N, C-alpha and C positions, 0 to 999 in steps of 0.2 A: 504494499500499500504506500502510495506516495502523497505526502501532505505538504503544503506550502503555508507557513505562518506569515501573515501579511500585515503590514501597517503602512498608513499614509499620514503626511503632515499636509495641511491645507492653508489656504490664505485667510480663512474664516470659517464659520460653522454652517453658512446657509447657501445652498445651491441656487435658491431662488434669487439671491442677491449677486450671482455670478461669481462666487467663490470657486476656486479650483485647487487642484493638487499641486504641490511644489516638491514633494519628496515621496518616494515609494520604496519600501525595503521589504524583501521576502527572504525567508529562511527555509531550507528544504529538510524535510524529514522523510526517511524511507524505512518502512518496516519499524517504525517507532525508534529510529536511530538518526541522530543529527548527522548530516553528511559533510558539513562545511561549505556546501554549495550555497550560494545566495545571489540575489538580484537587488542591485541598489542604484537608484538614480535620483539626482536632483533635477528639477524640472522647472523651466521658466514659465510661470503662470500667466505672464503677459498682462498683469494687473497689479494694483497695489495690495498690499498685506494688512489686514486689520491689526491694530495695536495689540488687542487681546491675543490673538493668535501668535504675534511676534513674541510676547511675553512667555508663551508656552514653549516654542520651539527655537526662538532666537535667529531664524533664518531670514536674511534681510533680502530686499529687492535687489541690491547692489551685488550681493553674492550670486544671485540667480541670473544676472543679466546675460551672462554668456552660456548659460546652460540650454539643453535642447528643449523643444516643446514636446508635450505628452505625445502628440501624433509622431514625432520623430523616433521615439523610443518604444512605441506601443508594439511592434512587431516582435521586438526582443522579449519585451515583457510578457507577451501572450505566449510565445514559444516556451518560456520558462515555466509558467503556470498551467498551461493547457493540460486537461485530463486529470489534474490533481485535486486534491480536496483542500480547499482554502480554510485555515483556521484564523478567525479574525475576531478581536475584542471589540464588541459593539459592531457586529458586522453590517448592520443596516447603513451606518454612517458611511464606511469605507466603499461599500458596494454602491451606495448612491452616488458618491463622487467619481468612482470609476466609470459607471455607466454614464454620468454626465459628460465626462471626457470623450467617451466614445460616440456619443451623440454629436459632438463637434465636429467629428471626423467624416469625410466623404463616405458614402456607401452605408448600407444597412448592416451595421456590425452587431445590433441587438445588446444583449446584456452580457457582463462577464459570467453570469450563472449559466449561459448557454454553453460555456467552454469548461466550467469547473463546478463542482459541488461546493457547499459552503457550511462550516460548522461556526456557530457564534459561541466563542469561549466565555463570553459574559453570561449568555443564557445557562451555560453549563455550570459556571461558578455559582451562579443564583441557586440552582437546583441542588447543589452540593453544600453550599453555605447560606441558607435563607436567612434573611434578617441581618445579615453582615455587610461590611463593606467589601466590594468586589472589584475596586479599581485595580489596575495592574499594579501599582505599588502595594496595596493592601495584599494582593496575592503573593507578591514576592516576599513579603514579610511573614505571611502564613506558611508558605512553603520553603522558607530559608533560602531563598534565591537572591544572590548579591546584587543589588541595584544601587550600590553606592556611587557609581559613576553616572547616574541619571539626574543631573542638576536640570537639564532641560530635556524636552521630549525629542526623540529622533526616530524616524521610521525603522531603520535598520536595527539600532539599539533596542527599540521596543519591541520589534519581531524576535530578536534573539532572547530577550527576557521572556516574552510570552511562550516561545517555544519550550524553555525549560519548565515554566509554570504549567503548561499544558500537559506536558509528558508526566509530570509529578502528580498533578490533579486528576489525570485519568489513570493513575496507579501504576505507571511504568517507571523504569529506571532511566535517567538520562544517560544515553550512551552515544559517544562519538562514532562508534563502529568504524574506526579508521582501519582495521584490518580487513574489512569487507568491501570498503569502497574507496576507489582511488583518491588520494589527496591531490589537491592543487599544488602548484609550485611553492616552494618554501615552507610547505606544511608538514610538521613532524607526524609521521605515522609510526605507531608502535605501542605496545601496552607494556607498562612497567610491572614486572612480576618480582616477587620476593624470592630470594635463593632457597632452594630446599634444604640446604645445610646451615641455614642461619641459626643462631643460638636459641634455645628455648626461653620463653618468657619467664621472667623472675616472679616467683610466687611469694607474695608478702603476706605473712599470716597475722591475725590479730594478737596483740599482746595481752597479758593477764588483765591489765587495766582496762583495755577495750572490751574484753569478753564480759567483765563485770558490768561495765556500763551498758553493754548490749542486753544483759540479762535484766538490769533494772528498767530499760525501756520497754521490753516485753512485759514486764509485770504491770507497768503503768498502762499499756495497751489492754492488757487483760482485765484490769480494773475498770477501765473506762467503757470497755465494750460489754462487760457483764459476762464474760466467759473467756474461754481460751482463744487466743489470737492465732491467725493463720500461721505466722512464723513458728509459734510454739507446737502447733500440731504437726508442722513439718519436721522440726527438730525432734519431737517425741517419735515420729515414724522412723527416723534414721537411727535412732538408738535401740 
């Protein structure tokens, strides 16, 4: 199964006001393994950027002035995502903007959903964590995904973070799978394994003082619970 985790950054929130995509980032997962293949492109939106959006992603029009238009990168983008299952956080927003960009291009291109299936990771998070915050930052914290470098939003960075969160949220191990999928230039491939003849781990046994403290703690648990604690039952079974 091939999945593409996708995120976009835009000039503003409302398509009806003519806002457009200015960055798109995609990360590939094959059989629940990150492959290190990605698609990333900054895009000249050919319009001003709302101040609110600028504060979110920090991407200026000056930076984008020499970047290609969406129509110039669309073929490469579609080739990368075609036939995959897209994983998007708040998918309605990103799909709406991608479809809007496709409508600006000549020909009847339809919707990106004509080429890909879509999973909304926000809906998935809400079903697993009802009543809780399910922003990407909140999910990173919940699943211990390091997002310390996310001072500002960025399409590729957010797609990478979401890929880790999605794999953890759906019960799978995050695995680079570099031994199965060819790495790109300059990328390290290989798994670090501990030597078979490594020294045995040192066993540190409790001292007499620690044993007495342990017994006292179990006695307090017994008194508070009104009966024998689980630890006492286990210790009794071993003797």
